[in-house]
N, CA, C and O atoms as a printed pandas DataFrame, in Angstrom:
     atom_number atom_name residue_name chain_id  residue_number  x_coord  y_coord  z_coord
0              1         N          MET        A               1   -3.251   10.206  -21.589
1              2        CA          MET        A               1   -2.943    8.811  -21.325
2              3         C          MET        A               1   -1.865    8.678  -20.262
3              4         O          MET        A               1   -1.960    7.831  -19.374
4              5         N          SER        A               2   -0.804    9.548  -20.357
5              6        CA          SER        A               2    0.267    9.456  -19.388
6              7         C          SER        A               2   -0.262    9.884  -18.016
7              8         O          SER        A               2    0.153    9.344  -16.990
8              9         N          ILE        A               3   -1.159   10.833  -18.002
9             10        CA          ILE        A               3   -1.705   11.276  -16.687
10            11         C          ILE        A               3   -2.500   10.117  -16.047
11            12         O          ILE        A               3   -2.447    9.901  -14.837
12            13         N          ARG        A               4   -3.217    9.400  -16.878
13            14        CA          ARG        A               4   -3.973    8.245  -16.367
14            15         C          ARG        A               4   -3.028    7.205  -15.852
15            16         O          ARG        A               4   -3.263    6.629  -14.790
16            17         N          ASN        A               5   -1.942    6.943  -16.585
17            18        CA          ASN        A               5   -0.966    5.942  -16.156
18            19         C          ASN        A               5   -0.364    6.351  -14.808
19            20         O          ASN        A               5   -0.180    5.542  -13.898
20            21         N          LYS        A               6   -0.068    7.658  -14.734
21            22        CA          LYS        A               6    0.501    8.157  -13.465
22            23         C          LYS        A               6   -0.458    7.924  -12.308
23            24         O          LYS        A               6   -0.038    7.504  -11.230
24            25         N          LYS        A               7   -1.738    8.193  -12.520
25            26        CA          LYS        A               7   -2.725    8.004  -11.480
26            27         C          LYS        A               7   -2.815    6.522  -11.076
27            28         O          LYS        A               7   -2.930    6.195   -9.895
28            29         N          VAL        A               8   -2.760    5.652  -12.062
29            30        CA          VAL        A               8   -2.849    4.216  -11.762
30            31         C          VAL        A               8   -1.641    3.819  -10.941
31            32         O          VAL        A               8   -1.740    3.045   -9.988
32            33         N          ARG        A               9   -0.467    4.379  -11.339
33            34        CA          ARG        A               9    0.772    3.992  -10.582
34            35         C          ARG        A               9    0.656    4.492   -9.174
35            36         O          ARG        A               9    1.022    3.783   -8.237
36            37         N          THR        A              10    0.150    5.708   -8.994
37            38        CA          THR        A              10   -0.045    6.287   -7.629
38            39         C          THR        A              10   -0.972    5.414   -6.816
39            40         O          THR        A              10   -0.682    5.106   -5.660
40            41         N          ASP        A              11   -2.092    5.008   -7.408
41            42        CA          ASP        A              11   -3.079    4.189   -6.704
42            43         C          ASP        A              11   -2.420    2.851   -6.324
43            44         O          ASP        A              11   -2.663    2.335   -5.233
44            45         N          THR        A              12   -1.611    2.301   -7.193
45            46        CA          THR        A              12   -0.986    0.998   -6.894
46            47         C          THR        A              12    0.006    1.204   -5.740
47            48         O          THR        A              12    0.062    0.384   -4.824
48            49         N          LEU        A              13    0.781    2.281   -5.776
49            50        CA          LEU        A              13    1.728    2.549   -4.714
50            51         C          LEU        A              13    0.940    2.715   -3.392
51            52         O          LEU        A              13    1.340    2.179   -2.358
52            53         N          LYS        A              14   -0.165    3.451   -3.438
53            54        CA          LYS        A              14   -0.951    3.700   -2.269
54            55         C          LYS        A              14   -1.424    2.371   -1.669
55            56         O          LYS        A              14   -1.345    2.144   -0.461
56            57         N          LYS        A              15   -1.930    1.484   -2.580
57            58        CA          LYS        A              15   -2.455    0.203   -2.107
58            59         C          LYS        A              15   -1.342   -0.634   -1.485
59            60         O          LYS        A              15   -1.535   -1.265   -0.446
60            61         N          LYS        A              16   -0.166   -0.634   -2.133
61            62        CA          LYS        A              16    0.964   -1.395   -1.637
62            63         C          LYS        A              16    1.413   -0.829   -0.306
63            64         O          LYS        A              16    1.737   -1.604    0.594
64            65         N          TYR        A              17    1.451    0.505   -0.133
65            66        CA          TYR        A              17    1.802    1.096    1.127
66            67         C          TYR        A              17    0.846    0.764    2.208
67            68         O          TYR        A              17    1.234    0.454    3.335
68            69         N          THR        A              18   -0.478    0.834    1.850
69            70        CA          THR        A              18   -1.495    0.467    2.840
70            71         C          THR        A              18   -1.387   -1.001    3.257
71            72         O          THR        A              18   -1.539   -1.331    4.433
72            73         N          LEU        A              19   -1.131   -1.855    2.310
73            74        CA          LEU        A              19   -1.001   -3.308    2.594
74            75         C          LEU        A              19    0.239   -3.517    3.526
75            76         O          LEU        A              19    0.196   -4.277    4.493
76            77         N          ASP        A              20    1.311   -2.816    3.186
77            78        CA          ASP        A              20    2.536   -2.936    3.981
78            79         C          ASP        A              20    2.287   -2.510    5.380
79            80         O          ASP        A              20    2.704   -3.171    6.331
80            81         N          GLN        A              21    1.588   -1.371    5.521
81            82        CA          GLN        A              21    1.209   -0.909    6.871
82            83         C          GLN        A              21    0.396   -1.882    7.622
83            84         O          GLN        A              21    0.638   -2.128    8.804
84            85         N          PHE        A              22   -0.576   -2.450    6.958
85            86        CA          PHE        A              22   -1.509   -3.430    7.547
86            87         C          PHE        A              22   -0.713   -4.666    8.039
87            88         O          PHE        A              22   -0.911   -5.145    9.156
88            89         N          LEU        A              23    0.179   -5.157    7.179
89            90        CA          LEU        A              23    0.951   -6.371    7.521
90            91         C          LEU        A              23    1.843   -6.024    8.750
91            92         O          LEU        A              23    1.938   -6.824    9.681
92            93         N          ARG        A              24    2.465   -4.884    8.749
93            94        CA          ARG        A              24    3.326   -4.526    9.865
94            95         C          ARG        A              24    2.535   -4.432   11.137
95            96         O          ARG        A              24    3.007   -4.861   12.190
96            97         N          LYS        A              25    1.311   -3.868   11.067
97            98        CA          LYS        A              25    0.483   -3.724   12.227
98            99         C          LYS        A              25    0.063   -5.119   12.744
99           100         O          LYS        A              25    0.075   -5.384   13.946
100          101         N          ARG        A              26   -0.306   -5.993   11.798
101          102        CA          ARG        A              26   -0.740   -7.334   12.148
102          103         C          ARG        A              26    0.432   -8.084   12.802
103          104         O          ARG        A              26    0.249   -8.789   13.795
104          105         N          ASP        A              27    1.627   -7.925   12.239
105          106        CA          ASP        A              27    2.787   -8.617   12.859
106          107         C          ASP        A              27    3.027   -8.131   14.246
107          108         O          ASP        A              27    3.377   -8.927   15.117
108          109         N          ARG        A              28    2.856   -6.854   14.498
109          110        CA          ARG        A              28    3.075   -6.290   15.832
110          111         C          ARG        A              28    2.042   -6.938   16.801
111          112         O          ARG        A              28    2.397   -7.359   17.902
112          113         N          GLU        A              29    0.774   -7.007   16.370
113          114        CA          GLU        A              29   -0.263   -7.557   17.239
114          115         C          GLU        A              29   -0.020   -9.051   17.499
115          116         O          GLU        A              29   -0.266   -9.532   18.605
116          117         N          MET        A              30    0.461   -9.783   16.488
117          118        CA          MET        A              30    0.691  -11.213   16.704
118          119         C          MET        A              30    1.900  -11.399   17.583
119          120         O          MET        A              30    1.985  -12.385   18.315
120          121         N          GLY        A              31    2.866  -10.449   17.529
121          122        CA          GLY        A              31    4.091  -10.575   18.269
122          123         C          GLY        A              31    3.832  -10.395   19.802
123          124         O          GLY        A              31    4.579  -10.911   20.634
124          125         N          MET        A              32    2.770   -9.662   20.130
125          126        CA          MET        A              32    2.505   -9.404   21.544
126          127         C          MET        A              32    2.052  -10.678   22.244
127          128         O          MET        A              32    1.780  -10.659   23.444
């Protein structure tokens, strides 16, 4: 169960990181 929770947490962090990257990239493109 704890392993599964850890995986879920990692997936959530990955999604958050990807979203953060996407927003930063979009902001850069809009800033141009």
